C-alpha positions in Angstrom: 0.0 0.0 0.0 1.3 3.4 -1.0 0.1 6.9 -0.2 -0.2 9.8 -2.7 -1.5 13.3 -2.6 -3.6 12.5 -5.6 -4.5 9.5 -7.8 -5.8 10.0 -11.3 -7.8 7.0 -12.5 -7.6 6.7 -16.3 -5.1 8.3 -18.7 -7.5 9.6 -21.2 -7.3 13.3 -22.3 -8.9 14.6 -19.1 -6.8 12.3 -16.9 -3.5 13.4 -18.5 -4.4 17.1 -18.2 -5.5 16.7 -14.6 -2.3 14.7 -13.7 -0.1 17.4 -15.2 -1.9 20.1 -13.4 -1.5 18.3 -10.1 2.2 17.5 -10.6 3.1 21.0 -11.6 1.4 22.2 -8.4 3.8 20.0 -6.4 1.4 17.2 -5.6 2.7 13.7 -5.4 0.6 12.2 -8.1 0.0 8.7 -9.5 -1.8 7.8 -12.7 -3.4 4.3 -12.9 -4.5 3.0 -16.3 -6.1 -0.4 -17.1 -4.6 -0.6 -20.5 -0.9 -0.8 -21.4 -0.8 2.5 -23.2 -2.0 6.0 -22.3 -4.6 8.1 -24.0 -8.0 6.4 -24.1 -9.4 7.6 -27.4 -6.2 9.6 -28.0 -4.1 6.7 -29.2 -3.4 4.7 -32.4 -3.6 1.1 -33.7 -1.9 -0.7 -36.6 -3.3 -2.8 -39.4 -0.7 -3.9 -42.0 1.5 -1.0 -42.9 -0.9 1.6 -41.7 -1.0 3.3 -38.2 -4.6 4.5 -37.8 -6.0 7.4 -35.8 -9.0 5.9 -33.8 -11.0 9.1 -33.2 -9.5 12.5 -33.5 -10.8 14.5 -36.5 -9.3 17.9 -35.6 -8.6 20.1 -32.6 -10.2 23.5 -32.4 -8.2 24.8 -29.4 -4.7 25.0 -30.8 -4.5 28.0 -33.1 -1.3 29.4 -34.6 1.6 30.4 -32.4 0.7 34.0 -33.1 -2.8 33.5 -31.8 -2.7 30.5 -29.5 -5.9 28.8 -28.4 -6.6 27.4 -24.9 -5.2 23.9 -25.6 -1.9 25.2 -27.1 -1.6 27.5 -24.1 -2.3 24.6 -21.8 0.3 22.4 -23.5 2.9 25.2 -23.5 2.3 25.8 -19.8 2.8 22.1 -19.1 5.9 22.0 -21.3 4.4 19.4 -23.7 5.8 19.5 -27.2 3.6 18.3 -30.1 4.2 18.6 -33.9 0.9 20.4 -34.9 -0.2 20.3 -38.5 -2.7 23.0 -39.7 -5.9 22.0 -41.6 -6.4 24.5 -44.4 -10.2 24.7 -44.7 -13.0 24.4 -42.2 -15.0 21.8 -44.1 -16.8 20.7 -47.2 -20.5 19.7 -46.9 -22.5 17.7 -49.4 -26.2 17.7 -48.3 -29.5 19.2 -49.1 -30.6 22.7 -47.9 -33.7 22.7 -45.7 -35.7 24.1 -48.7 -34.8 20.9 -50.6 -32.2 22.3 -53.0 -28.8 20.6 -53.4 -26.0 21.8 -51.1 -22.3 21.4 -51.9 -20.3 24.1 -50.0 -16.6 24.4 -49.0 -15.8 27.0 -46.3 -12.3 28.3 -45.6 -10.6 29.2 -42.3 -10.6 32.8 -41.2 -13.6 34.9 -40.2 -13.3 37.3 -43.2 -12.8 34.5 -45.7 -15.6 32.5 -44.2 -18.0 35.5 -44.4 -16.9 36.2 -48.0 -17.5 32.7 -49.1 -20.9 32.5 -47.4 -21.8 35.7 -49.3 -21.1 33.8 -52.5 -23.4 31.0 -51.5 -26.0 33.3 -49.9 -25.9 36.7 -51.6 -26.9 39.6 -49.2 -25.9 37.7 -46.1 -22.6 39.6 -45.3 -23.9 42.1 -42.7 -25.9 39.5 -40.8 -22.8 37.2 -40.8 -20.6 40.0 -39.5 -23.0 40.6 -36.6 -23.0 36.9 -35.9 -19.2 36.6 -35.7 -19.0 39.7 -33.5 -21.2 37.9 -31.0 -19.0 34.8 -31.3 -16.0 36.9 -30.5 -17.7 38.4 -27.5 -18.4 34.9 -26.2 -14.7 33.9 -26.7 -13.6 37.0 -24.8 -15.9 36.1 -21.9 -14.5 32.5 -21.8 -11.0 34.0 -21.6 -12.2 36.4 -18.8 -13.7 33.5 -16.8 -10.3 31.9 -16.7 -9.2 34.7 -14.3 -9.1 33.9 -10.5 -12.5 34.7 -9.0 -11.1 37.6 -6.9 -10.2 39.4 -10.1 -13.6 39.1 -11.7 -16.2 42.0 -11.6 -19.9 41.4 -12.2 -20.2 45.1 -13.2 -17.4 44.6 -15.8 -19.1 41.5 -17.2 -22.5 43.2 -17.4 -21.0 46.1 -19.3 -18.7 44.2 -21.7 -20.6 41.0 -22.2 -24.2 42.1 -22.3 -25.0 40.3 -25.6 -23.5 37.0 -24.2 -25.7 37.3 -21.1 -28.8 37.9 -23.3 -28.1 34.8 -25.4 -26.6 32.4 -22.8 -29.8 30.7 -21.9 -31.0 30.0 -25.5 -30.5 27.3 -28.0 -28.5 27.9 -31.2 -31.6 27.8 -33.4 -33.3 30.5 -31.2 -30.3 32.8 -31.5 -30.1 32.3 -35.2 -33.8 33.3 -35.4 -33.2 36.4 -33.2 -30.3 37.4 -35.5 -32.5 37.0 -38.5 -29.9 34.9 -40.3 -31.0 33.7 -43.8 -32.0 30.1 -43.7 -29.2 29.0 -46.0 -26.7 30.7 -43.7 -28.1 28.7 -40.8 -27.8 25.5 -42.8 -24.1 26.2 -43.5 -23.4 27.2 -39.9 -25.2 24.1 -38.6 -22.7 21.7 -40.3 -20.7 21.5 -37.1 -23.6 20.3 -34.9 -22.6 16.7 -35.0 -19.2 17.5 -33.4 -21.2 18.2 -30.3 -23.8 15.5 -30.9 -26.9 17.7 -30.2 -29.3 19.1 -32.8 -29.5 22.9 -33.2 -32.9 23.2 -31.4 -31.4 21.7 -28.2 -27.7 22.8 -28.5 -26.7 25.6 -26.2 -25.7 28.6 -28.2 -22.9 29.4 -25.8 -21.4 25.9 -26.3 -21.8 26.0 -30.1 -20.4 29.5 -30.4 -17.3 28.7 -28.3 -16.4 25.8 -30.6 -17.3 27.4 -34.0 -15.4 30.6 -33.3 -12.2 28.6 -32.5 -12.5 26.5 -35.7 -13.2 29.5 -38.0 -11.0 32.2 -36.4 -8.0 30.1 -35.4 -8.3 27.1 -37.7 -8.2 23.4 -36.9 -5.0 21.3 -36.2 -4.0 17.7 -36.0 -0.8 16.1 -34.5 1.6 14.8 -37.2 1.8 11.3 -35.6 -1.9 10.6 -34.6 -3.3 11.6 -31.2 -1.0 9.0 -29.7 1.7 11.6 -30.1 -0.2 14.0 -27.8 -0.8 11.3 -25.1 2.9 10.0 -25.2 4.2 13.6 -25.0 1.9 14.3 -22.0 2.7 11.1 -20.1 6.5 11.5 -20.7 6.3 15.1 -19.4 4.4 13.9 -16.4 7.1 11.3 -15.7 9.9 13.9 -16.2 8.3 16.0 -13.5 8.3 13.2 -11.0 4.9 11.6 -11.6 4.3 7.9 -11.3 2.3 5.7 -13.8 1.0 2.2 -13.3 -0.2 0.6 -16.5 -2.3 -2.6 -16.6 -3.8 -1.4 -13.3 -7.6 -1.5 -13.1 -9.6 0.4 -10.5 -12.1 -1.9 -8.9 -13.5 0.1 -5.9 -13.2 3.5 -4.4 -12.4 3.4 -0.7 -13.9 5.6 2.0 -13.0 6.9 5.5 -16.5 7.9 6.7 -18.0 9.9 3.9 -14.7 10.9 2.3 -12.9 9.0 -0.5 -9.5 8.0 0.7 -8.1 5.8 -2.1 -8.7 3.1 -4.7 -8.7 -0.7 -4.6 -7.1 -2.1 -7.7 -6.0 -5.4 -9.2 -2.5 -4.4 -8.1 -3.4 -3.6 -4.5 -4.7 -0.7 -2.4 -3.7 2.9 -3.1 -4.3 5.6 -0.5 -4.7 9.2 -1.6 -6.0 12.6 -0.3 -7.8 13.2 -3.6 -9.0 10.9 -6.4 -9.8 12.2 -9.9 -11.7 9.6 -11.9 -11.9 9.7 -15.7 -14.9 7.4 -15.4 -18.6 7.9 -16.3 -20.4 8.8 -13.0 -23.1 6.2 -13.7 -20.3 3.6 -13.3 -18.8 5.3 -10.2 -22.1 5.6 -8.4 -23.5 2.3 -9.6 -20.6 -0.1 -9.3 -17.6 1.4 -7.5 -18.7 2.9 -4.2 -21.0 2.0 -1.3 -24.7 2.6 -2.2 -25.2 4.3 1.1 -22.8 7.1 0.2 -24.3 7.9 -3.2 -25.9 11.4 -2.9 -29.7 11.7 -3.2 -29.4 14.1 -6.1 -27.5 11.5 -8.1 -30.0 8.8 -7.3 -32.9 11.0 -8.4 -31.1 11.9 -11.7 -30.5 8.3 -12.4 -34.0 7.2 -11.5 -35.6 9.9 -13.7 -33.1 9.3 -16.5 -32.6 13.0 -16.5 -29.2 12.7 -18.0 -29.1 10.7 -21.3 -25.9 9.3 -22.9 -24.6 11.2 -25.8 -23.4 10.0 -29.2 -22.3 6.5 -29.9 -19.7 6.3 -32.6 -19.3 4.0 -35.6 -16.0 4.4 -37.6 -14.6 2.8 -40.7 -10.9 3.1 -41.2 -9.4 2.7 -44.6 -5.8 2.2 -45.8 -5.7 2.8 -49.5 -2.9 1.8 -52.0 -3.2 5.0 -53.9 -2.3 8.6 -52.9 -5.0 11.2 -52.2 -3.9 13.0 -55.4 -4.3 9.9 -57.5 -7.7 9.3 -56.0 -8.8 12.9 -56.6 -9.3 13.7 -52.9 -8.7 17.4 -52.3 -10.7 18.0 -49.1 -9.5 17.1 -45.6 -13.1 16.7 -44.2 -16.4 16.2 -46.0 -19.7 16.1 -44.1 -22.2 13.9 -45.9 -25.8 14.4 -44.6 -29.2 13.7 -46.0 -30.4 17.1 -45.0 -29.1 20.3 -43.4 -32.1 20.1 -41.0 -30.3 18.9 -37.9 -33.5 17.9 -36.0 -34.5 15.5 -38.8 -30.9 14.3 -39.2 -30.6 13.7 -35.4 -33.8 11.7 -35.5 -32.5 9.5 -38.4 -29.4 8.6 -36.4 -31.5 6.6 -33.9 -31.7 3.6 -36.3 -29.1 1.8 -38.4 -31.4 1.5 -41.4 -32.2 5.3 -41.5 -28.7 6.5 -40.7 -27.2 8.0 -43.9 -24.9 10.5 -42.2 -21.1 10.4 -42.2 -18.0 12.5 -41.9 -15.2 11.6 -44.3 -11.5 12.5 -43.4 -8.4 12.1 -45.4 -5.4 12.7 -43.1 -3.0 13.0 -46.0 -4.6 16.3 -47.2 -3.4 18.0 -44.0 -0.4 15.8 -43.4 1.2 14.3 -46.6 3.2 11.9 -44.4 0.3 10.5 -42.5 0.7 7.1 -44.3 3.4 5.3 -46.2 4.5 6.7 -49.6 2.1 5.9 -52.4 -0.9 5.4 -50.0 -3.6 7.4 -48.3 -5.4 6.9 -45.0 -9.0 7.8 -44.6 -11.9 7.3 -42.2 -15.6 7.6 -42.1 -17.5 8.4 -38.8 -21.2 8.3 -38.1 -22.9 8.3 -34.8 -26.0 6.9 -33.2 -28.3 8.9 -30.9 -29.8 5.7 -29.3 -28.4 2.3 -28.5 -31.6 0.3 -29.2 -30.6 -1.2 -32.6 -27.1 -2.1 -31.4 -28.6 -3.7 -28.2 -30.7 -6.0 -30.3 -28.0 -7.4 -32.6 -27.2 -11.0 -32.0 -23.6 -12.2 -31.7 -24.1 -14.2 -34.9 -25.3 -11.1 -36.9 -22.8 -8.6 -35.4 -20.1 -8.8 -38.1 -22.6 -8.8 -41.0 -24.3 -5.7 -39.7 -21.0 -3.8 -39.2 -19.9 -4.8 -42.7 -23.2 -3.9 -44.3 -23.2 -0.4 -42.7 -19.6 0.2 -43.7 -20.4 -0.7 -47.3 -23.4 1.7 -47.3 -21.3 4.5 -46.0 -18.5 4.0 -48.6 -21.0 3.6 -51.4 -22.8 6.8 -50.4 -19.5 8.7 -50.5 -18.5 7.3 -53.9 -22.0 8.3 -55.3 -22.0 11.8 -53.9 -18.3 12.7 -54.7 -17.6 10.6 -57.7 -14.4 9.4 -56.0 -13.8 5.7 -56.1 -12.2 4.1 -53.0 -13.4 0.5 -53.0 -10.9 -0.9 -55.6 -8.0 0.5 -53.7 -8.7 -0.7 -50.2 -5.7 -2.4 -48.8 -6.7 -2.4 -45.1 -10.1 -1.9 -43.5 -11.1 -1.9 -39.9 -14.5 -1.2 -38.4 -15.4 0.1 -34.9 -19.0 0.0 -33.7 -20.4 1.5 -30.5 -19.6 -1.8 -28.7 -15.9 -1.5 -29.9 -15.6 1.8 -28.1 -17.5 0.4 -25.1 -15.1 -2.5 -24.8 -11.8 -0.5 -25.1 -12.9 2.6 -23.3 -15.3 1.2 -20.7 -18.0 3.8 -21.5 -21.7 2.9 -21.2 -23.3 1.9 -24.4 -20.2 3.1 -26.3 -21.1 6.7 -25.6 -17.7 8.4 -25.9 -19.5 11.7 -25.5 -20.6 11.1 -22.0 -23.9 12.8 -21.2 -25.7 14.9 -23.7 -24.9 18.6 -23.3 -28.5 19.7 -23.9 -31.2 21.9 -22.5 -30.8 22.1 -18.6 -27.5 20.2 -18.8 -25.5 22.5 -21.1 -21.9 23.4 -20.8 -22.7 26.7 -19.2 -25.2 25.1 -16.8 -22.6 22.6 -15.7 -20.0 25.3 -15.2 -22.4 27.2 -12.9 -23.3 24.1 -10.9 -20.0 22.3 -11.0 -20.0 22.0 -7.2 -23.2 20.0 -7.3 -21.7 17.6 -9.9 -18.7 16.8 -7.6 -20.6 15.9 -4.4 -18.3 13.3 -3.0 -15.5 14.5 -0.7 -12.1 13.6 -2.0 -13.6 12.1 -5.3 -14.0 14.2 -8.5 -15.3 12.8 -11.8 -13.6 14.2 -14.9 -13.9 13.6 -18.7 -16.6 13.9 -21.3 -19.3 13.8 -18.6 -17.8 16.8 -16.9 -18.0 20.6 -17.2 -17.1 21.1 -20.8 -18.8 18.1 -22.3 -17.4 16.1 -25.2 -14.5 16.4 -27.5 -10.7 16.4 -27.1 -10.4 20.1 -26.3 -13.3 20.0 -23.9 -11.9 17.1 -22.0 -8.4 18.5 -21.7 -9.8 21.6 -20.3 -12.2 19.7 -18.0 -9.2 17.8 -16.5 -7.3 21.0 -16.0 -10.3 22.9 -14.4 -11.3 20.1 -12.0 -7.6 19.5 -11.0 -7.3 23.2 -10.1 -10.4 22.8 -7.8 -8.8 19.7 -6.2 -5.5 21.6 -5.7 -7.3 24.4 -3.9 -9.2 22.0 -1.7 -6.0 20.2 -0.8 -4.1 23.4 -0.1 -6.9 24.6 2.2 -6.9 21.3 4.1 -3.1 21.5 4.5 -3.4 25.1 5.8 
């Protein structure tokens, strides 16, 4: 039995950020990880001569060195070095406008360029779009302001400088679009990113949407040169260099308590004592399987009984290693969103069933990074998501492989039909991950890598305001996609950092 100031359970994005925050604050910190590699989703796997990226599409919190985003600033503060590659355009989208007309748009990075291009697609929209992006900038400025220590914040200053944000904070994205009187085709173009948050525009908090979209458009998107495993390796090695300790193949089995306070973890490698435990585990698992039922707070029991919090998107991904280059195949776009309609509500509904799901996001990593795969090849992926687990729950073991293969073929055929680009004859390696693949490797309920839906009452802003209520157990703090910032790489890195700072403050007060 060993004693630490803090134990971080799980070395996913949030866990790594939390561990680095703790160790740089001088806390004796241990990471335990059930797998033999760090990263969770942020890793890689090999098939043949290809090393595939399991989940990362692009990061919106990096930005150029001249205008760094919050994740670049975070990594720089930790001393973590990553070879970032810039993605030139925001996206291409092939779909149908809500009025039924065909939609094939490509939007560039940069606010001015984005507005100019939207003006080409929707003549007369320029002034409305300028007003929209001014509001997005105000929201980003507020988020930067909220990073200040509480004693430096002024409610009067916020009311004076962020009046528009305060007026829109409680509304959905669709409601704010309506208030801004944006033309419908502008709304359709701006709605493309909705799937990155897994919530349709009528239920997606405008504050959450705006924070992400402004980062993508104003600062651009970035990927690591050597898959997201590069980020995780760089973070774990930096943690070790600062004196941190890591136990791989160490599975947390039970959280230990002294009275009503968590005091450690029982693992397959023995008992670990700690003043603070940060768990990169879905709270449903923490409260349902890993602690005494008598200590689960009434609020959490009621939320669970009422199913007030629903699980977010479940992912399905097809990974392709192709024996032709992107240039030879005619692939020019890094990301292409392929949707049946720009109406996010209808599209969200269609994602509940395997047979009605015709949505996918295509990526070709070589467009942003020519060296992403061996010479003479290209590496691509298709990702779709499911907003319910019903269909996947009902698939028999005998039918599982056939269902996966059929859906993968439908997704590839749809891409080839809509783009005119042939991939099938050049597939050298293919691997398919269903929601149950992600459930198996990540230990997430129903394969929901997005944690809980950030929707309606449970938005990012609402979670930020009520974060104390979401961390009710003394000495135990959940982190990750179910936390303050919600889903996505950037969000979970920041969640790990934010919660670790709260834990550090509590530990310092206890020591004083």
